[in-house]
C-alpha positions as CSV (number, residue, x, y, z in Angstrom):
1,X,-12.9,48.2,8.7
2,X,-13.0,44.9,10.6
3,X,-10.8,41.9,9.8
4,X,-13.9,40.0,8.6
5,X,-14.7,42.9,6.1
6,X,-11.1,42.9,4.9
7,X,-11.2,39.1,4.3
8,X,-14.8,38.1,3.9
9,X,-13.9,34.5,3.1
10,X,-11.9,34.0,6.2
11,X,-8.7,32.0,6.4
12,X,-8.0,30.0,3.2
13,X,-5.6,27.1,2.7
14,X,-3.1,26.9,-0.1
15,X,-4.5,26.6,-3.6
16,X,-3.0,23.1,-3.8
17,X,-5.0,22.0,-0.7
18,X,-8.2,23.3,-2.1
19,X,-7.7,21.4,-5.4
20,X,-6.3,18.2,-4.0
21,X,-8.5,15.1,-4.0
22,X,-9.8,13.6,-0.8
23,X,-9.5,10.1,0.4
24,X,-12.2,8.8,2.9
25,X,-11.8,5.1,3.4
26,X,-14.6,3.4,5.4
27,X,-12.8,3.3,8.7
28,X,-15.8,3.0,11.0
29,X,-18.3,0.1,11.6
30,X,-15.8,-2.5,10.5
31,X,-17.2,-5.3,12.6
32,X,-16.8,-8.8,11.3
33,X,-14.2,-10.6,9.3
34,X,-12.2,-7.8,7.8
35,X,-11.4,-8.8,4.2
36,X,-11.6,-5.3,2.9
37,X,-8.3,-3.5,3.8
38,X,-5.6,-6.1,3.0
39,X,-4.7,-6.2,6.6
40,X,-3.2,-9.3,8.3
41,X,-6.5,-11.0,9.3
42,X,-4.9,-13.2,12.0
43,X,-2.6,-11.5,14.6
44,X,1.0,-10.3,14.9
45,X,3.6,-12.8,15.8
46,X,3.4,-14.2,19.4
47,X,6.7,-12.6,20.3
48,X,5.2,-9.2,19.4
49,X,2.3,-9.8,21.7
50,X,4.6,-10.7,24.5
51,X,6.7,-7.6,23.8
52,X,3.6,-5.5,24.3
53,X,2.9,-7.1,27.6
54,X,6.4,-6.4,28.8
55,X,6.6,-2.7,27.9
56,X,7.3,-0.6,30.9
57,X,5.0,2.5,31.3
58,X,8.0,4.5,32.5
59,X,9.4,4.3,29.0
60,X,6.4,6.3,27.8
61,X,7.9,9.4,29.5
62,X,10.8,9.6,27.0
63,X,10.9,10.8,23.5
64,X,11.2,7.9,21.1
65,X,14.7,7.1,19.8
66,X,14.4,6.1,16.1
67,X,18.1,6.0,15.2
68,X,19.1,2.9,17.2
69,X,16.2,0.9,15.7
70,X,17.1,2.1,12.2
71,X,20.5,0.5,12.7
72,X,18.7,-2.8,13.6
73,X,16.5,-2.4,10.5
74,X,19.5,-1.7,8.3
75,X,21.4,-4.7,9.5
76,X,18.3,-6.9,8.9
77,X,18.2,-5.8,5.2
78,X,22.0,-5.8,4.8
79,X,22.0,-2.0,4.3
80,X,23.8,0.9,5.8
81,X,21.9,3.0,8.4
82,X,22.3,6.0,6.2
83,X,20.2,4.2,3.5
84,X,17.1,3.7,5.6
85,X,14.5,5.9,7.2
86,X,11.6,4.6,9.4
87,X,8.3,6.4,8.7
88,X,4.8,6.5,10.2
89,X,3.5,3.9,7.7
90,X,3.9,4.0,4.0
91,X,1.5,6.9,3.8
92,X,4.1,9.2,5.5
93,X,6.8,7.7,3.4
94,X,5.0,8.8,0.2
95,X,4.3,12.2,1.7
96,X,7.9,12.7,2.6
97,X,9.1,11.7,-0.9
98,X,6.7,14.1,-2.5
99,X,7.6,17.0,-0.3
100,X,11.3,16.4,-0.8
101,X,11.4,16.3,-4.6
102,X,8.4,18.0,-6.1
103,X,8.0,21.6,-7.0
104,X,4.6,23.0,-8.2
105,X,5.8,23.1,-11.9
106,X,6.8,19.4,-11.8
107,X,4.9,16.3,-12.8
108,X,4.5,12.9,-11.2
109,X,3.7,9.9,-13.3
110,X,1.5,7.0,-12.1
111,X,-0.3,4.1,-13.8
112,X,-3.9,3.7,-12.8
113,X,-5.6,2.0,-11.1
114,X,-3.3,2.1,-8.2
115,X,-3.0,3.3,-4.6
116,X,-4.9,6.6,-4.4
117,X,-2.6,8.3,-1.8
118,X,0.1,8.8,-4.5
119,X,-2.3,11.3,-6.2
120,X,-3.3,12.9,-2.9
121,X,0.3,13.7,-1.7
122,X,1.5,14.8,-5.2
123,X,-1.4,17.2,-5.4
124,X,-0.6,18.6,-2.0
125,X,2.7,19.9,-3.3
126,X,1.0,21.7,-6.2
127,X,2.6,19.4,-8.8
128,X,0.6,17.9,-11.6
129,X,-0.3,14.2,-11.7
130,X,-0.1,12.5,-15.1
131,X,-2.0,9.2,-15.4
132,X,-1.3,6.2,-17.7
133,X,-4.4,4.0,-17.8
134,X,-3.9,0.2,-17.8
135,X,-5.9,-1.7,-20.5
136,X,-8.6,-4.3,-19.8
137,X,-6.0,-6.8,-18.5
138,X,-5.2,-4.4,-15.6
139,X,-1.5,-5.3,-16.1
140,X,1.1,-2.6,-15.8
141,X,1.3,-0.7,-19.1
142,X,5.0,-0.7,-19.5
143,X,5.5,0.7,-23.0
144,X,2.8,3.4,-22.6
145,X,4.3,4.4,-19.3
146,X,7.8,4.7,-20.8
147,X,6.4,6.8,-23.6
148,X,4.8,9.2,-21.0
149,X,8.1,10.1,-19.4
150,X,9.4,13.6,-20.3
151,X,11.6,16.4,-18.9
152,X,9.1,17.6,-16.4
153,X,8.6,14.1,-14.9
154,X,10.2,14.4,-11.5
155,X,8.5,11.6,-9.5
156,X,7.3,8.2,-10.6
157,X,5.2,6.1,-8.3
158,X,4.9,2.3,-8.9
159,X,3.4,-0.3,-6.6
160,X,4.6,-3.8,-7.3
161,X,2.5,-5.8,-6.4
162,X,-0.1,-3.1,-7.2
163,X,-3.2,-2.3,-5.2
164,X,-6.0,-2.9,-6.1
165,X,-5.0,-5.3,-9.0
166,X,-2.3,-7.4,-7.5
167,X,-0.3,-7.1,-10.7
168,X,3.5,-6.8,-10.6
169,X,6.2,-5.1,-12.7
170,X,9.2,-7.2,-13.9
171,X,12.5,-6.1,-12.4
172,X,13.9,-5.4,-15.9
173,X,11.0,-3.1,-16.6
174,X,11.4,-1.2,-13.4
175,X,15.1,-0.7,-14.3
176,X,14.1,0.5,-17.8
177,X,11.8,3.1,-16.3
178,X,14.4,4.3,-13.8
179,X,17.1,4.6,-16.5
180,X,14.7,6.4,-18.8
181,X,14.1,9.1,-16.2
182,X,17.4,10.0,-14.6
183,X,15.9,13.4,-13.6
184,X,13.1,11.7,-11.6
185,X,12.9,9.8,-8.3
186,X,11.3,6.4,-8.9
187,X,9.3,5.4,-5.8
188,X,8.7,1.6,-5.8
189,X,6.1,0.6,-3.3
190,X,6.8,-2.9,-2.1
191,X,4.0,-3.0,0.6
192,X,3.0,-6.5,-0.5
193,X,6.6,-7.8,-0.9
194,X,6.2,-10.9,1.4
195,X,3.4,-12.4,-0.7
196,X,5.5,-11.9,-3.9
197,X,9.1,-12.3,-3.0
198,X,10.9,-10.0,-5.5
199,X,12.5,-6.8,-4.4
200,X,14.5,-3.9,-5.9
201,X,16.4,-3.2,-2.7
202,X,19.6,-4.6,-4.2
203,X,19.5,-2.0,-7.0
204,X,19.5,1.2,-4.9
205,X,23.3,1.7,-5.1
206,X,23.6,1.0,-8.8
207,X,20.5,2.9,-9.8
208,X,20.6,5.9,-7.5
209,X,17.2,7.4,-8.4
210,X,15.3,4.5,-7.0
211,X,13.5,4.7,-3.6
212,X,11.9,1.6,-2.0
213,X,8.9,1.8,0.3
214,X,8.0,-1.0,2.7
215,X,5.3,-1.5,5.3
216,X,5.0,-3.6,8.5
217,X,1.2,-3.3,8.3
218,X,0.6,-6.3,6.0
219,X,2.4,-9.6,6.7
220,X,3.7,-8.4,10.0
221,X,0.2,-7.5,11.3
222,X,1.3,-4.1,12.8
223,X,-1.1,-1.8,10.9
224,X,-2.2,-0.3,14.2
225,X,1.4,0.7,15.1
226,X,1.9,2.6,11.8
227,X,5.5,1.5,10.8
228,X,6.8,2.1,7.3
229,X,10.3,2.2,5.8
230,X,12.1,4.1,3.0
231,X,15.3,2.7,1.5
232,X,17.4,4.7,-0.9
233,X,21.0,5.6,-1.9
234,X,22.7,7.6,0.9
235,X,22.8,10.7,-1.4
236,X,19.0,10.7,-1.9
237,X,18.3,9.7,1.7
238,X,20.2,12.7,3.0
239,X,17.6,15.0,1.4
240,X,14.6,12.8,2.4
241,X,15.7,12.7,6.0
242,X,15.4,16.5,6.2
243,X,11.7,16.3,5.7
244,X,11.1,13.7,8.4
245,X,10.0,14.6,11.9
246,X,12.6,13.3,14.4
247,X,9.8,11.7,16.5
248,X,7.5,10.3,13.8
249,X,7.4,6.8,15.3
250,X,6.2,6.2,18.8
251,X,8.3,4.2,21.3
252,X,5.9,1.2,21.4
253,X,6.1,0.8,17.6
254,X,9.9,1.0,17.7
255,X,10.1,-1.6,20.5
256,X,7.8,-4.0,18.7
257,X,9.5,-3.6,15.4
258,X,12.8,-5.0,16.6
259,X,11.0,-8.1,17.9
260,X,9.0,-8.5,14.7
261,X,12.2,-8.4,12.6
262,X,13.9,-11.0,14.8
263,X,10.9,-13.2,14.2
264,X,11.8,-16.0,16.6
265,X,8.7,-18.0,15.8
266,X,9.2,-17.9,12.0
267,X,5.8,-16.2,11.9
268,X,6.4,-14.2,8.7
269,X,7.2,-17.3,6.6
270,X,4.1,-19.1,8.0
271,X,1.8,-16.2,7.3
272,X,3.1,-15.5,3.8
273,X,2.8,-19.2,2.9
274,X,-0.8,-19.4,4.2
275,X,-1.7,-16.4,2.0
276,X,-0.1,-18.0,-1.1
277,X,-1.9,-21.3,-0.5
278,X,-5.2,-19.6,0.2
279,X,-4.9,-17.3,-2.8
280,X,-4.8,-20.4,-5.0
281,X,-7.8,-21.9,-3.2
282,X,-9.8,-18.7,-3.7
283,X,-8.8,-18.5,-7.4
284,X,-10.0,-22.1,-7.9
285,X,-13.2,-21.4,-6.1
286,X,-13.9,-18.3,-8.2
287,X,-13.2,-20.4,-11.3
288,X,-15.7,-23.0,-10.2
289,X,-18.4,-20.3,-9.7
290,X,-17.6,-18.5,-12.9
291,X,-16.4,-15.3,-11.4
292,X,-13.6,-13.6,-13.4
293,X,-10.5,-12.6,-11.4
294,X,-7.2,-10.9,-12.1
295,X,-3.9,-12.7,-11.3
296,X,-2.5,-11.3,-8.0
297,X,0.8,-11.6,-6.2
298,X,-0.5,-9.8,-3.1
299,X,-2.7,-10.8,-0.2
300,X,-5.9,-10.0,-2.1
301,X,-7.7,-10.8,-5.3
302,X,-9.7,-8.4,-7.5
303,X,-12.8,-10.0,-9.0
304,X,-15.4,-8.9,-11.5
305,X,-18.9,-9.0,-9.9
306,X,-20.5,-6.6,-12.5
307,X,-23.6,-4.5,-12.1
308,X,-24.5,-6.1,-8.8
309,X,-21.3,-5.1,-7.0
310,X,-23.0,-2.9,-4.4
311,X,-25.6,-5.6,-3.6
312,X,-22.8,-8.2,-3.3
313,X,-20.8,-6.1,-0.8
314,X,-23.9,-5.6,1.3
315,X,-24.8,-9.3,1.2
316,X,-21.3,-10.2,2.3
317,X,-21.6,-7.7,5.2
318,X,-24.8,-9.4,6.3
319,X,-22.8,-12.6,6.7
320,X,-20.2,-10.8,8.8
321,X,-17.6,-10.5,6.0
322,X,-16.3,-7.2,4.8
323,X,-15.0,-6.8,1.2
324,X,-14.0,-3.6,-0.7
325,X,-15.9,-2.2,-3.7
326,X,-13.3,-0.9,-6.1
327,X,-15.7,0.2,-8.8
328,X,-14.7,3.9,-8.5
329,X,-11.1,3.1,-9.5
330,X,-10.2,3.8,-13.2
331,X,-11.0,0.8,-15.3
332,X,-12.5,-1.2,-12.4
333,X,-16.2,-0.8,-12.8
334,X,-18.0,-3.7,-11.2
335,X,-14.9,-4.9,-9.4
336,X,-14.7,-6.0,-5.8
337,X,-11.5,-6.8,-3.9
338,X,-11.3,-9.5,-1.3
339,X,-8.4,-9.9,1.2
340,X,-6.8,-13.3,1.7
341,X,-5.8,-14.5,5.2
342,X,-5.1,-17.9,6.7
343,X,-7.1,-21.0,5.8
344,X,-9.8,-20.5,8.4
345,X,-10.6,-17.0,7.3
346,X,-10.3,-17.8,3.6
347,X,-12.8,-20.7,3.9
348,X,-15.2,-18.4,5.8
349,X,-14.8,-15.8,3.0
350,X,-15.5,-18.3,0.2
351,X,-18.6,-19.7,1.9
352,X,-20.0,-16.2,2.4
353,X,-19.1,-15.3,-1.2
354,X,-21.0,-18.3,-2.6
355,X,-24.0,-17.6,-0.4
356,X,-24.0,-13.9,-1.3
357,X,-23.9,-14.4,-5.0
358,X,-26.8,-16.8,-4.8
359,X,-28.8,-14.4,-2.6
360,X,-28.4,-11.4,-5.1
361,X,-29.2,-13.6,-8.1
362,X,-25.8,-13.2,-9.7
363,X,-25.4,-15.1,-13.0
364,X,-22.2,-16.1,-14.8
365,X,-21.3,-13.9,-17.8
366,X,-21.9,-16.9,-20.0
367,X,-25.5,-17.2,-18.7
368,X,-25.0,-20.6,-17.0
């Protein structure tokens, strides 16, 4: 009997892989003003661009050395090197945490809508995902979330500010959640920290089940270099580090990261301030038009377009501006997310938004 006859289906992956959800973001054909992925819409800091020009090709022959840069990162955040781990973007950070702490019989708790990759990486371990749905306000459902914690809850994922809503969770509530689940790792995703300004990093030693994730893709403008960060108590990090590849970050990313952190041009403060000012401008513009929006502390705003959401996204594309339809997210039917950048890009986005709504015949909910 041939091998094909013995195994007529051929090679099969693990059951968890067959059952896990797939995430296929529109990563091709993104020509125009990219207000769809919450990227930095401008550029990285001038010092980073200069660093790239100065990199010696000979250095590419060596394996990347992550540990010296982790010492630099730790010093920047007033942490011990044993409390930090650099990752290949926040995506790998989430993946590593899931693989470190979840068994197939465990459960992970998330409030939806939120970043979809939590669900993907949890499912890859074979563990079960438990959802807590936000109400119509799209604020974090604190009390319902606390009520959903039980003995099998081994991982809790919370983005603050959240994506796609921009909503935040108060520090006191994050601590309540961590204290209510001492058996669980609480992953707090601070990808949009620079546009909000509040962090839980100072709690990792007192509340030892908290893990913080950060990214250098947003405010720093280094999405193409894929640099993320995990911060946790040394005891937790000892386990997490076992799951990480020793060469997960490339040498160019490690070199540029040190320059970005030094920030000799005060670029991060400038960019974050631009986003905060332009966020207010966009909100006022949406109010004037009559488009409902949700309060955001991130570099984007989620807005209610309604039944014409697909037509709106296409009309914006025809004007060279990309936005993200979030209607498939739980509780987000008819919602579209628009990224906020510096003033020039925000004004371009607002002008395209006004023209697009007029083109598709959009009407205010009150009929005016």
